[in-house]
BAPANU-468792 format. One record per atom (N, C-alpha, C): x, y, z. Coordinates in steps of 0.02 Angstrom, whole numbers, padded with zeros to 5 digits, always signed. Layout:
<sites>
XYZ...
</sites>
This chain:
<sites>
+04966+07762+04426+04933+07703+04459+04912+07627+04458+04921+07634+04356+04907+07573+04315+04966+07511+04301+05005+07551+04318+05100+07515+04296+05110+07492+04353+05091+07513+04434+05105+07484+04502+05071+07439+04489+04979+07447+04488+04940+07386+04493+04998+07331+04435+04986+07357+04378+05012+07313+04316+05074+07273+04364+05134+07284+04382+05200+07256+04444+05178+07208+04475+05109+07236+04513+05073+07178+04600+05065+07137+04561+05018+07146+04485+04973+07095+04468+05035+07017+04455+05095+07043+04392+05150+07025+04393+05195+06967+04445+05208+07009+04482+05235+06977+04550+05184+06950+04568+05127+06931+04576+05064+06871+04622+05067+06833+04586+05069+06851+04506+05061+06794+04446+05151+06750+04466+05214+06760+04467+05234+06749+04478+05257+06720+04548+05251+06735+04604+05247+06716+04659+05174+06632+04667+05134+06660+04633+05123+06601+04641+05135+06525+04577+05157+06558+04522+05182+06492+04493+05244+06473+04534+05304+06493+04577+05321+06464+04629+05302+06426+04672+05252+06431+04686+05197+06412+04750+05187+06327+04708+05172+06343+04645+05128+06303+04624+05204+06261+04587+05245+06266+04574+05305+06222+04558+05332+06194+04614+05333+06209+04681+05346+06185+04724+05304+06149+04760+05222+06148+04754+05186+06078+04777+05155+06027+04735+05168+06080+04661+05119+06025+04602+05190+05962+04621+05262+05965+04593+05312+05948+04605+05326+05948+04526+05373+05889+04500+05390+05914+04421+05332+05857+04395+05262+05875+04345+05205+05840+04331+05245+05818+04278+05301+05819+04220+05309+05796+04192+05377+05798+04189+05397+05781+04261+05499+05778+04260+05506+05695+04218+05553+05657+04180+05581+05621+04182+05611+05599+04231+05614+05528+04208+05639+05471+04248+05710+05486+04275+05728+05496+04329+05824+05519+04308+05861+05444+04364+05925+05438+04348+05967+05387+04395+05994+05452+04484+06001+05419+04518+05995+05448+04587+05929+05499+04609+05867+05487+04599+05814+05493+04605+05818+05530+04688+05808+05478+04713+05821+05434+04783+05874+05489+04827+05927+05506+04788+05950+05543+04817+05953+05608+04883+05973+05613+04919+05944+05650+04995+05871+05654+04972+05835+05601+04968+05784+05621+04968+05742+05562+05028+05787+05527+05021+05800+05452+05094+05878+05457+05135+05884+05503+05181+05926+05514+05224+05969+05469+05251+05939+05415+05266+05947+05354+05320+05995+05318+05275+05984+05262+05240+06005+05236+05219+06001+05255+05138+06030+05206+05091+06027+05203+05039+05990+05150+04998+05922+05190+04949+05877+05159+04923+05899+05072+04921+05936+05097+04847+05969+05044+04829+05962+04995+04849+06025+05003+04868+06104+04977+04923+06019+04925+04960+05975+04939+05007+05933+04882+05026+05884+04850+04996+05861+04900+04932+05847+04836+04877+05890+04785+04858+05960+04798+04852+05979+04765+04812+06005+04674+04898+06003+04725+04949+06030+04668+04980+05955+04619+05017+05890+04642+04995+05837+04584+04982+05874+04551+04908+05847+04566+04874+05870+04521+04810+05932+04477+04836+05985+04483+04865+06032+04460+04845+06007+04425+04906+05971+04417+04956+05973+04368+05007+05917+04317+04996+05899+04328+04966+05809+04276+04923+05846+04239+04890+05886+04267+04842+05913+04231+04775+05973+04188+04812+06006+04199+04867+06054+04156+04899+05991+04097+04908+05935+04113+04929+05887+04047+04959+05856+04017+04905+05860+04037+04841+05801+04021+04774+05829+04043+04724+05857+04046+04697+05902+04062+04637+05845+04066+04581+05819+04049+04585+05733+04058+04542+05706+04117+04531+05690+04144+04597+05693+04213+04610+05699+04265+04574+05786+04268+04537+05789+04302+04510+05759+04322+04442+05738+04240+04400+05672+04241+04361+05628+04283+04350+05590+04288+04415+05548+04293+04457+05550+04370+04442+05576+04408+04484+05590+04479+04452+05596+04501+04399+05610+04493+04344+05634+04537+04316+05584+04485+04245+05547+04443+04284+05462+04425+04219+05417+04481+04276+05400+04482+04327+05382+04552+04361+05356+04602+04338+05430+04637+04315+05430+04693+04301+05437+04714+04225+05402+04644+04185+05424+04648+04108+05319+04645+04120+05285+04591+04160+05228+04601+04160+05180+04656+04217+05237+04697+04220+05216+04770+04267+05215+04813+04216+05249+04787+04171+05264+04870+04126+05219+04869+04061+05198+04820+04047+05148+04776+03988+05068+04808+04001+05074+04816+04054+04974+04826+04071+04985+04901+04106+04938+04954+04079+04954+05024+04102+05030+05046+04126+05113+05033+04100+05128+05027+04128+05174+05017+04177+05240+05060+04185+05294+05042+04262+05252+05069+04319+05198+05046+04333+05163+05072+04375+05144+05034+04458+05157+04967+04466+05172+04922+04481+05094+04890+04524+05041+04895+04472+04978+04871+04464+04976+04799+04482+05014+04796+04450+05012+04701+04477+05026+04703+04539+05047+04715+04579+05047+04714+04632+04990+04709+04715+04964+04753+04652+04897+04776+04706+04848+04713+04711+04800+04686+04775+04765+04657+04782+04708+04642+04755+04673+04625+04745+04603+04607+04726+04563+04561+04684+04512+04530+04712+04482+04489+04661+04490+04482+04578+04488+04555+04575+04488+04556+04499+04548+04620+04466+04595+04590+04517+04640+04627+04510+04705+04601+04453+04761+04621+04451+04803+04621+04376+04810+04541+04393+04837+04516+04444+04896+04470+04485+04852+04405+04470+04768+04414+04481+04724+04365+04474+04686+04351+04400+04751+04360+04328+04720+04356+04312+04774+04318+04257+04747+04275+04195+04770+04198+04180+04848+04206+04163+04876+04255+04135+04930+04268+04083+04968+04282+04153+04969+04316+04232+04975+04327+04277+05026+04262+04340+04956+04209+04327+04946+04153+04392+05023+04106+04397+05049+04121+04347+05129+04106+04366+05200+04140+04416+05155+04203+04397+05195+04254+04418+05250+04274+04483+05278+04275+04513+05333+04262+04599+05349+04321+04590+05386+04315+04662+05416+04386+04683+05404+04425+04709+05334+04401+04726+05290+04464+04770+05314+04477+04837+05338+04439+04847+05355+04451+04942+05418+04474+04963+05490+04486+04872+05554+04503+04894+05499+04583+04891+05476+04632+04834+05466+04665+04839+05418+04685+04897+05407+04644+04956+05352+04656+05010+05400+04675+05040+05434+04637+05053+05513+04654+05110+05568+04719+05102+05569+04716+05038+05600+04787+05022+05571+04839+05045+05507+04842+05029+05463+04891+05046+05443+04900+05105+05447+04852+05160+05437+04874+05239+05503+04913+05260+05553+04875+05222+05612+04896+05264+05628+04987+05239+05595+04993+05169+05597+05070+05159+05560+05094+05198+05529+05059+05206+05452+05136+05246+05469+05149+05318+05533+05089+05362+05542+05097+05402+05612+05154+05388+05652+05145+05297+05693+05211+05323+05685+05267+05308+05639+05268+05276+05630+05324+05246+05527+05334+05231+05490+05346+05247+05416+05345+05269+05400+05368+05178+05347+05350+05138+05314+05357+05101+05355+05412+05049+05410+05411+05053+05464+05410+04973+05467+05377+04925+05501+05308+04937+05476+05264+04878+05457+05229+04833+05430+05224+04799+05386+05202+04751+05392+05104+04755+05341+05076+04753+05331+04997+04749+05370+04990+04647+05346+05049+04624+05334+05032+04571+05432+05048+04535+05456+05080+04575+05518+05095+04565+05578+05038+04595+05532+05015+04690+05564+04965+04700+05581+04886+04626+05522+04865+04605+05499+04814+04537+05565+04837+04486+05586+04899+04466+05617+04928+04417+05686+04884+04434+05722+04926+04530+05768+04918+04529+05798+04825+04545+05725+04817+04586+05755+04758+04607+05761+04693+04545+05732+04688+04485+05724+04664+04426+05834+04676+04391+05847+04756+04416+05919+04735+04365+05951+04723+04421+05945+04719+04493+05967+04679+04528+05999+04612+04529+05914+04560+04501+05921+04499+04466+05979+04480+04422+05993+04532+04378+06040+04517+04346+06091+04534+04361+06104+04594+04386+06186+04587+04405+06217+04527+04446+06168+04489+04485+06159+04452+04566+06187+04368+04517+06135+04364+04438+06148+04333+04388+06237+04303+04353+06259+04354+04365+06309+04377+04345+06298+04413+04259+06258+04462+04281+06254+04508+04224+06264+04570+04198+06285+04578+04255+06333+04647+04239+06266+04717+04289+06275+04780+04279+06235+04814+04320+06221+04882+04281+06171+04894+04267+06150+04952+04217+06140+05009+04273+06116+05064+04283+06091+05127+04298+06022+05114+04310+05989+05123+04346+05899+05099+04344+05865+05188+04384+05839+05220+04330+05815+05290+04344+05755+05262+04365+05755+05313+04419+05671+05319+04443+05657+05369+04461+05592+05379+04491+05549+05421+04522+05471+05411+04500+05458+05348+04478+05405+05315+04470+05365+05313+04508+05300+05335+04501+05243+05317+04537+05192+05277+04533+05155+05256+04610+05105+05181+04574+05052+05223+04591+05035+05166+04530+04963+05183+04503+04897+05156+04542+04831+05184+04537+04772+05170+04583+04732+05095+04539+04743+05089+04503+04678+05042+04465+04744+04970+04441+04720+04925+04494+04712+04867+04413+04663+04808+04433+04657+04796+04341+04606+04751+04335+04632+04694+04288+04611+04626+04289+04635+04566+04244+04603+04592+04201+04555+04634+04163+04511+04648+04114+04579+04696+04101+04613+04716+04111+04671+04754+04081+04745+04728+04037+04718+04648+04058+04774+04622+04068+04798+04605+03969+04831+04609+03954+04805+04579+03895+04928+04589+03861+04941+04522+03870+05005+04529+03851+05045+04485+03793+05071+04488+03743+05115+04454+03697+05106+04373+03735+05058+04318+03685+05069+04240+03706+05137+04212+03692+05171+04142+03736+05202+04137+03705+05207+04096+03639+05160+04076+03637+05142+04079+03541+05122+04102+03513+05149+04161+03540+05119+04205+03464+05186+04221+03430+05190+04197+03365+05249+04216+03320+05270+04314+03326+05332+04320+03270+05368+04377+03266+05342+04428+03271+05310+04430+03211+05263+04487+03178+05205+04509+03253+05187+04459+03284+05112+04493+03296+05160+04502+03385+05208+04461+03421+05260+04517+03464+05277+04563+03448+05302+04582+03380+05332+04640+03380+05285+04679+03376+05221+04682+03369+05182+04719+03347+05149+04740+03429+05133+04676+03487+05117+04732+03518+05183+04761+03578+05246+04742+03571+05294+04783+03565+05303+04852+03564+05272+04853+03481+05294+04931+03480+05230+04986+03460+05188+04953+03488+05134+04963+03525+05156+05014+03601+05191+04983+03624+05222+05026+03703+05286+05040+03662+05307+05031+03614+05340+05117+03591+05414+05058+03595+05437+05011+03595+05481+04975+03588+05496+04918+03531+05571+04952+03525+05564+04892+03437+05579+04846+03426+05591+04819+03377+05613+04740+03360+05668+04729+03387+05731+04773+03388+05789+04735+03427+05792+04734+03511+05744+04798+03545+05739+04799+03604+05705+04735+03611+05652+04700+03566+05606+04662+03589+05635+04563+03608+05702+04576+03546+05728+04514+03537+05779+04515+03615+05828+04552+03629+05858+04584+03651+05816+04579+03777+05727+04593+03762+05715+04588+03822+05693+04491+03808+05676+04494+03762+05647+04384+03765+05724+04353+03783+05779+04404+03787+05829+04348+03780+05862+04339+03854+05802+04393+03903+05809+04347+03966+05778+04305+03987+05774+04255+03943+05733+04200+03957+05804+04154+03958+05868+04195+03978+05912+04133+03984+05949+04093+04064+05884+04148+04086+05851+04119+04160+05796+04110+04197+05765+04106+04134+05691+04100+04143+05680+04012+04167+05593+04014+04166+05575+03956+04167+05509+03958+04133+05489+03896+04100+05392+03895+04090+05374+03844+04134+05330+03811+04110+05311+03745+04128+05264+03698+04080+05281+03640+04078+05251+03602+04041+05187+03602+04004+05143+03631+04043+05082+03652+03991+05069+03701+03928+05108+03744+03959+05128+03786+03905+05169+03748+03836+05184+03708+03846+05268+03684+03785+05219+03597+03771+05171+03566+03791+05158+03542+03783+05129+03513+03683+05097+03548+03670+05077+03535+03596+05119+03533+03552+05192+03580+03582+05263+03553+03522+05290+03499+03524+05283+03450+03595+05301+03388+03598+05257+03345+03609+05181+03335+03570+05145+03281+03581+05112+03303+03494+05072+03355+03501+05018+03380+03457+05019+03459+03416+05092+03447+03386+05094+03514+03373+05072+03539+03315+05024+03577+03297+04954+03595+03248+04905+03554+03238+04912+03536+03285+04821+03451+03289+04893+03390+03251+04941+03394+03226+04945+03345+03192+04967+03286+03208+04982+03289+03308+04977+03196+03329+05071+03231+03326+05093+03237+03331+05170+03246+03309+05205+03316+03330+05279+03303+03333+05305+03327+03379+05325+03406+03330+05330+03463+03375+05349+03516+03322+05409+03506+03285+05405+03526+03205+05472+03480+03183+05510+03535+03191+05501+03606+03199+05544+03670+03217+05600+03628+03263+05581+03604+03327+05639+03565+03363+05669+03519+03356+05722+03520+03385+05799+03478+03390+05772+03411+03420+05732+03385+03375+05715+03314+03398+05737+03278+03471+05801+03273+03492+05862+03251+03551+05823+03297+03605+05812+03362+03576+05760+03407+03631+05693+03391+03646+05657+03367+03601+05596+03306+03601+05616+03274+03687+05639+03207+03653+05642+03163+03697+05659+03172+03748+05711+03240+03770+05721+03254+03831+05674+03274+03881+05624+03334+03853+05581+03396+03879+05513+03295+03877+05509+03258+03835+05456+03206+03869+05486+03136+03933+05528+03200+03925+05557+03139+04026+05521+03175+04054+05536+03239+04051+05493+03307+04093+05428+03308+04077+05394+03307+04045+05326+03332+04036+05308+03252+04005+05295+03210+04043+05238+03142+04020+05189+03206+04008+05157+03140+03943+05095+03161+03920+05034+03146+03963+04995+03192+03958+04946+03223+04022+04959+03221+04081+05041+03246+04109+05021+03239+04168+05010+03280+04198+04999+03282+04263+04968+03351+04304+05019+03368+04338+05065+03353+04361+05133+03405+04406+05152+03461+04369+05145+03494+04281+05161+03526+04265+05226+03548+04277+05269+03525+04252+05333+03556+04277+05357+03594+04258+05423+03609+04304+05458+03681+04281+05528+03655+04226+05506+03688+04153+05553+03689+04119+05615+03742+04140+05682+03727+04106+05703+03792+04111+05713+03816+04041+05720+03864+04045+05712+03896+03953+05786+03894+03913+05845+03912+03946+05908+03905+03913+05919+03840+03913+05937+03772+03870+05937+03722+03869+06026+03701+03906+06044+03728+03875+06111+03757+03912+06123+03718+03983+06119+03673+04039+06075+03662+04078+06151+03691+04146+06184+03692+04145+06271+03702+04161+06250+03815+04167+06226+03803+04112+06201+03878+04137+06133+03932+04143+06125+03876+04183+06041+03891+04194+06034+03941+04253+06052+03964+04265+06062+04023+04302+06108+04089+04310+06172+04068+04263+06195+04124+04238+06172+04157+04170+06178+04229+04183+06145+04276+04162+06202+04296+04079+06171+04247+04018+06228+04271+03983+06197+04258+03894+06232+04255+03860+06222+04236+03777+06174+04166+03764+06207+04111+03809+06205+04068+03784+06115+04046+03781+06063+04067+03800+06003+04087+03771+05990+04054+03691+06042+04117+03679+06044+04136+03581+06054+04074+03550+06104+04055+03566+06167+04005+03545+06094+03940+03556+06091+03916+03589+06011+03852+03578+05959+03877+03553+05950+03947+03548+05903+03943+03494+05926+03955+03412+05996+03963+03411+06008+03938+03368+06013+03882+03330+06018+03846+03389+06033+03758+03346+05970+03711+03377+05897+03764+03350+05822+03730+03347+05820+03692+03421+05866+03722+03485+05843+03692+03544+05793+03767+03586+05756+03801+03556+05720+03860+03604+05647+03801+03622+05645+03831+03675+05578+03808+03713+05499+03808+03690+05482+03871+03693+05441+03921+03684+05446+03921+03615+05379+03915+03586+05384+03928+03516+05402+04013+03499+05379+04081+03525+05410+04122+03515+05492+04130+03539+05527+04105+03566+05621+04079+03576+05638+04045+03520+05591+03995+03498+05622+03986+03440+05628+04038+03369+05544+04033+03392+05554+04090+03313+05573+04122+03304+05617+04177+03347+05678+04226+03362+05719+04209+03281+05747+04130+03325+05807+04107+03264+05793+04096+03197+05709+04099+03204+05696+04079+03092+05664+04132+03067+05639+04196+03108+05597+04231+03068+05648+04280+03030+05650+04289+02971+05680+04329+02948+05714+04403+02948+05653+04418+02976+05669+04488+03045+05722+04478+03108+05722+04421+03107+05758+04428+03192+05809+04398+03191+05825+04355+03153+05872+04284+03112+05953+04313+03124+05944+04379+03091+06020+04429+03112+06049+04447+03188+05980+04467+03206+06006+04483+03255+06015+04436+03293+05980+04367+03313+05998+04317+03338+06063+04311+03344+06092+04284+03295+06163+04268+03260+06206+04319+03279+06210+04348+03299+06242+04432+03306+06245+04418+03399+06188+04397+03435+06189+04397+03479+06211+04323+03496+06220+04269+03478+06244+04231+03496+06317+04225+03479+06341+04268+03458+06428+04259+03430+06460+04314+03459+06416+04377+03525+06465+04432+03546+06464+04422+03616+06497+04460+03627+06493+04456+03727+06467+04526+03737+06416+04560+03704+06398+04642+03726+06296+04599+03738+06276+04560+03762+06207+04544+03758+06186+04574+03843+06242+04546+03893+06216+04596+03945+06202+04657+03954+06263+04698+03930+06253+04799+03931+06210+04804+03873+06166+04765+03842+06129+04780+03799+06052+04755+03804+06063+04725+03844+05994+04697+03882+05955+04750+03942+06042+04766+03979+05995+04843+04035+05993+04915+03980+06015+04907+03924+05996+04974+03900+05900+04972+03872+05909+04912+03827+05836+04870+03842+05763+04894+03921+05829+04851+03939+05765+04869+04018+05750+04953+04044+05805+04995+04024+05806+05033+04042+05734+05076+04018+05726+05069+03931+05687+05072+03895+05618+05038+03916+05589+04992+03924+05568+04957+03962+05552+04999+04030+05592+05019+04063+05576+05044+04116+05543+05103+04126+05488+05134+04054+05499+05204+04060+05438+05190+04004+05415+05143+03998+05347+05136+03954+05279+05180+04026+05261+05204+04000+05194+05229+04045+05177+05241+04097+05271+05281+04142+05276+05301+04185+05216+05347+04211+05222+05342+04291+05184+05396+04321+05224+05429+04367+05224+05502+04353+05262+05538+04399+05230+05615+04408+05281+05662+04450+05263+05707+04478+05204+05683+04499+05138+05714+04515+05089+05721+04553+05042+05674+04521+05073+05630+04464+05017+05573+04461+05019+05529+04484+04960+05468+04499+04978+05391+04537+04982+05419+04632+05024+05399+04654+05022+05401+04730+05105+05359+04747+05123+05371+04816+05158+05313+04851+05142+05269+04913+05122+05223+04879+05093+05171+04933+05106+05169+05010+05088+05164+05046+05120+05131+05129+05126+05055+05107+05075+05021+05075+05090+04932+05072+05080+04909+04990+05111+04864+04975+05131+04899+04888+05049+04830+04878+05018+04811+04918+04988+04782+04918+04902+04798+04902+04909+04881+04927+04834+04905+04937+04860+04984+04913+04806+05032+04905+04807+05090+04875+04816+05139+04953+04831+05222+04945+04829+05256+04992+04767+05247+04991+04713+05267+05040+04645+05265+05044+04649+05318+05102+04579+05363+05062+04571+05435+05114+04634+05492+05093+04689+05480+05044+04732+05515+05029+04726+05605+05040+04726+05639+05103+04737+05698+05101+04734+05747+05040+04720+05796+05005+04717+05850+04976+04742+05873+04990+04809+05911+04928+04838+05993+04925+04805+06034+04946+04782+06087+04989+04763+06177+04962+04804+06217+04920+04850+06192+04896+04894+06221+04832+04880+06188+04776+04848+06108+04764+04816+06092+04687+04788+06127+04672+04797+06127+04608+04712+06159+04546+04703+06112+04543+04718+06040+04548+04698+05983+04508+04667+05943+04540+04649+05960+04618+04610+05904+04645+04685+05836+04682
</sites>
């Protein structure tokens, strides 16, 4: 009798284990390429996102840089969980550092189409990661495989936003990236995304007119570039014009290594960009990237690492219906032991 009871108990716990696996999902599941294969039967998930990004970039080329930046700003605050997309007076998108972030409308459109194709399946966090990759590819940077399987966060607070400043030194930036598990080399690669990026005059005015309170331009900036930028950014102007970060204007919208070549010639626009070429810890990396052809491929590898920062998978987080709002009154699974 005791043996029979033991066997029955073992069978019960085995069955319970199977039920929990089936209903709690892959709680510690790693991200994977092709996560949505067979999960969305009507159309290809990544193809839907690509079609939206392609059309939007044909309408406005600068949207590519915005989508890459959106991914970075999302992942650096509580991980890649689409918390930057949530609306609210005190949400992340209203933090000072995120005031100039764009691309939200692209994610909204892709999410709407995906909800029509396979309702409640694709996370907003994954859409951001896919769209950033598509922006790189459509800018000529090549295609890398995006790992998917993220779920969306339910918290978004401006007070959580603590992004590295464009005026940070290399050691300061490296420390911020290290806290996210990203190496110095990958930091340099990710900042190379500025090859299709833009800033605004307000972020560089001190470099042009009053660097370090000197009343003069930053001596590390090429004097000819100083004069060019002063035309675009007149002193005390309220226009706050956009400024391309790759000063080879023939490749402003092309994802290549031109950015690194420009910084080597003291033509970096943001302080951190120029510092990469001057700091002893990164100057050799910049030299290598400026003279080799493998930057796009290595950038893709760094983006995959960025996209894995503090992600939510399994039953953590949720799948939003709208990327701008959390799911309210989400029903509790009767099989969940964890709420």
